[in-house]
N, C-alpha and C positions, 0 to 999 in steps of 0.2 A: 605454730601453735599460738594460741592467744593468751601473756602475763609478764611482767616485770620491766621497770625502767622509766616510767613517766607518770606524771600526775594525770588523773582522769579529768576530762573536760565537763565538769558539772557547771555549766554556765547558763547564759541567758538565751537558751534555745527554747522554742515552744514545746509544750507537752504534746505528745502524739497520742491521740485517742486510740483506744484499743481496736476500734472497728476499722482503723486504717491499716492494720496488719493484713498482708495478702495471704489468704487462707488456702488458695488453690493456684496452680500454674495458670498463666494467661489463657492457654489453649483449652482449659477445662471450664472456663467461665461462661461459655456460650457457644452455640453452633457456628461453625465456620471460622473460629478464631485460631490464631497461631501464636507461636512464641513471641513474635515481634509485635503483637497487639498490646503493647504497653505504652504508657506516656513517657515523654522525654522532657524533663525540666532542664532548660539551658541557661547557664549563668555566664555572663561576661561582666566581670566586676560585680557591682550591685544590681545590674540590669538583669531581669529574668524574663524568659520567654517560654511559652508552652507549645510543644511540638509532639508529633507522634514518632515512635522510634524508627519507623521506616523512612523518616525524613533525614536520618543521620547522614547519608551521603551528600545531602545538600549543604550540610554544615561544616563539612571537611573539604579539603582542596588537594589537588595534585601536589605531591611532594610531602604531604603529611605522612606520619608513620603511626599506625595503631600497634601498640605492644600488647600481646595477648598471652595469657597463661594457659598452657596446654595440659596442665595436670588433670588427670582423670579422677573423678569423684569415686571413692570406694564405698561399698556397702559396709560401713564401718561400725554398725551397731549390732551386737550379738547378745542374746539372752544368756544369763549365767546364774549360778548359785554360789553363795559364799560358804566356804568350809570344805574340808577334804572328805567329809562323811555325807551320806545321803541326807536329803532335806536341806536346811539352811536358807538364809534370806535370799529372795529372788532379786536380782539386779539386772540392769542392762549395762554392758561394757561398751564404751565408746573408745575405739582404737584411734589414737590421735596421730602419733608420729613414730616411725621406725628409727631406732638408734643405730649407731655404727657397730654396736656390740650384740646385735640381734634382739635386744630388748625392745619393748614398745612402751611408749607413754600412753597410759590409759586413764579414762575417767569412769568411775562407777556411778551409776545413776539409779534412782528408785523409780520403777514404772508406776504410772498413774492409771486411773480407770479410763481415761480418754485415749490411751494408746501412746501418749508421749511420756516424758520422764520428769522427775524432780531432782534437784541437787542432792548429793550425798557425799560426805567426806570419805576419802579413801583410807587405806591403812588398817591396822598397823603393819609394819614389816613382817613378812612371813605368812600373811594371810593368803590362802589358796582360793581361787575362783574357778569352779568347774564350768566347763563350756560344752556345747554339743559335740557328739562324736568322740567322746573320751578325751577331748582337749582340756587343758587347764593352764592357768598362769599363776605365778606367785608374785605378790607385790613385794618390792625390794626397798624403795626409798622414794620420798617426794621428788617431783621434778624440780621444784624450786623451794628454797628454804622459806619456811613460814607459810607455805601453801599446802592445804590438804586435798586439793581438788584433783590434780593430776599426779600420777605415780608412775615411776619406772617399774615395769613388770616383765618377768621372763616367761614366755610361753613354751610349751613342750611340743608345739607343732609349727609348721610354716603358716604364718598368719594369712598370707595371700590366698592360700587354698581354703582356709577356714572361712574367710569373709566371702569368697566366691560361692561356697556351699550354704552357709548358714547366716550370712550377714544381710542387713537391710540398711538403707540410708538413714543417717541420723535425722531425727525429726524433733521439732520443737512444738511447744504447746499451742502456739498461735495458728498452726496449720490444721486443716480440717481432718486429714486422714493420711495414712501411709501412701507413698508414691513409689513406683518402680524406680530403680536406680537410673534408668534412662532419663527420667524427668530432672535429675540432678546433674546431668552431664551436658557440657556445652558443645557446640559445633567444632570448637577448636581442640577438644580433648583427644589426647593420644596416649595409649597404654605405655607404661614405663617398663623397660626391659627387666627391671628387678622386682616388678610387681607393686611398686610404690604408687602412691597417689595421695589425694587430698581427703581428709576426713569430712570436710565440708566443701560444697561447690564454690568454685571461683565465680560467684553469682553475677557479676557485671557482664560476663560474656553470654549469659543465658539467652537473651532476646535475639542474638544473631542467628541468622539462617544462612544456608549455603548461597541462596539467591542474593541476599543482602551483601555478603562478603564479595561475591562476584561483581556486584554493582560498584562497591567501593574500589575494588582493584581496577575496574574499567575506568574509573575517574582518576586513576593515578595515585590512589592511597595505597601505601605499602603495609603489609601485615608482617609483623616481626614477632616470632614466637620465643617464649622463654618458659621456664618451669619454676614454680614455687609450690611445694606440697604443703598445703595449709592444714594446720592441726585443728583441734576442737576448740571452738570459741567458748568464752565464758558469757553465756547469754544472760545470766543473772548478775554476776559480779562485775562484768565489763572490765576485765583485767587487760592491761596492755599486752602486746604480743610476746610470746616466748620465741626462742630461736627456731627457725624452720629451714628445711633443706631447699636449695635453689640451684638453678643453672641458667646462665646467660650464654648462649652459644656464640661463636665468632661471627656468624652471619648476621645475627641480630645486633651485635655491637657495631658491625660495619654499617648496617642500614640506619641505625640511630645516629651515628657520627656523621654519615654522609648527609642525612636530612638536616641536622643542625647546621652543618657547614653551608648548606644551600639555602638556609632560611626556612626550611620546613618545620612544622610543629610535631612534637613527640607527645602523643596522647596515650596514656596508660589505660588499659581496660581493666579496672579493678585495683583495689588497694594492694593486692598481692603482687600485681605487675609493678606497681610503684616500689614496693619494698625490694623486690629482686633487682630491678634496674638500678635503683639508687645504690644498692649494695655493690654493684659492679662499676660505679662511677668513680673516677679518680680525676679530680681537678676539671670536671666538666666533660671528660672523655670517658666513654663506656668501653670497658675491656671485657673480654670473655672471662667468665668466672664461674666457679661451682663450689659447693660445700654447704656450710651452715651460715645463716645470717641472723644476727641478733639486733640488726638495725631497727631503731624506733624513729620514724620520721615525725618530727614535731615542728611547730612554727619556729622555734629557736634554731633548730638545725637547718630547716628549709629543704628545698629540693635543688638538685644540681643539673639534672638533665630532663626532667619531666616538665612539659609546658601545660598540659591539660590532663583531665581525668574523667573517665566515664565510670560511674559507680552506682550502686543501689543506695537507697536512703537508709541511714543508720539512726539508731536510738540516740537521743540527746546525751546520754551518759556514756556512749560507746567510745572506746579509745581511738577508733578509726577517725573520729572527728578531728583529732590532733593532726593527722595526716592531711585531711581535707583542708584544714585551716592553713597548713603549710603551702598548699597549692593555690588556694583561692583567696586567703585572707579572711579574718573573722567577720568584717562587715558584709562581705559577699555571701559567706556561708549562712550567716544569720538571716539575711534577706531571702535567700533561696529557701531555707527551711520554713520560714514563716509563710512564704507563698505556697509551699508544698502542702502544709497543713490547711491553709485557707482553701486551696483548690482540691483538697481531699485526694492527694496522691496516695498510692499504696506503698507500704514499707516492706522491707526484708527481701529474702532471696527470690520470691515469686512476684515481687512488686514492680513498681515503675523505676525508672533510672534517671540519673542526674548527670548531665554533661557540663563539666567546668572547662571553659575555654579562656585563654588569656584575652585581656582587653586589647582592641586594635591599637597598636602603637607603632607609628612609622619609624621610630628610632630603635625598635627592638628587632633584631634579626630573627628571633624565634617566635614572634607573635602574629 
């Protein structure tokens, strides 16, 4: 989930014009286009290059490991009405994260005329929200002290079935229209046995295709899966991340440790992969781990096992930039974002992508 723990990066990054928000998936922007028809901004230190995403295999090398998040995106938005009696305020419920006690963290939003939603405070405790098919949930307490956005709520039905029947993907106002849930799922996505998944797409993995993955593997790049079920982002307030459920399996820990020992680079696909992998790192060694992580990766904390990062472009106020700064350094990040605005790259989950690689350094075993 996206809140608590670090100051937000309101700094010297360029303002992103509204027209640079990607309003449609790449494959819907013209005839013959595919998911991988996006641009790739490549950073090595403060040096920036412009490539196409299909050139990614040329930028990696045998022995590198790509760490990918296999969490499946849920159809996590459901229409509802506030109150136990007929009528009541119309809301859209965003199901964020399933708790260990069968409660769900939810965000109530106000629908707008364009088909997206606006922020709305949750609460107070005891409020009932009626959902389709006779389902309902009861708000119990805020997820975090001092925040009214996300609330723990207790549903009277199994949420996985509710979302499968009545849900749709969470959509933000910069997109042009609703999309099928398939548009929000990556080639790496795998269903969770417990019906869990991500409220929002692990978007850095979206441009990958089966063909590109096969080409990477043919060049000796290893694909290492992990899971982090991402919650509902704060697209307006840009809160730092809340705790999220994750799992780093033994095989992924082994692949990462072997690559590091052999001088290969560990490239995380998305900020979710960074958070999960760094949560499993102990003294520069990754161990199999599962549970909840509240880790917030900042420049002060740094990264222990991640050498590079493939990510979408984030708003200048987004807390994700703290993590990117931890990987790339502030001068490199500032240079890349200035170039992205100048060259009119597209932002957000359907937009272009940014590859942060370490500078070539003959004295560094992992560069």
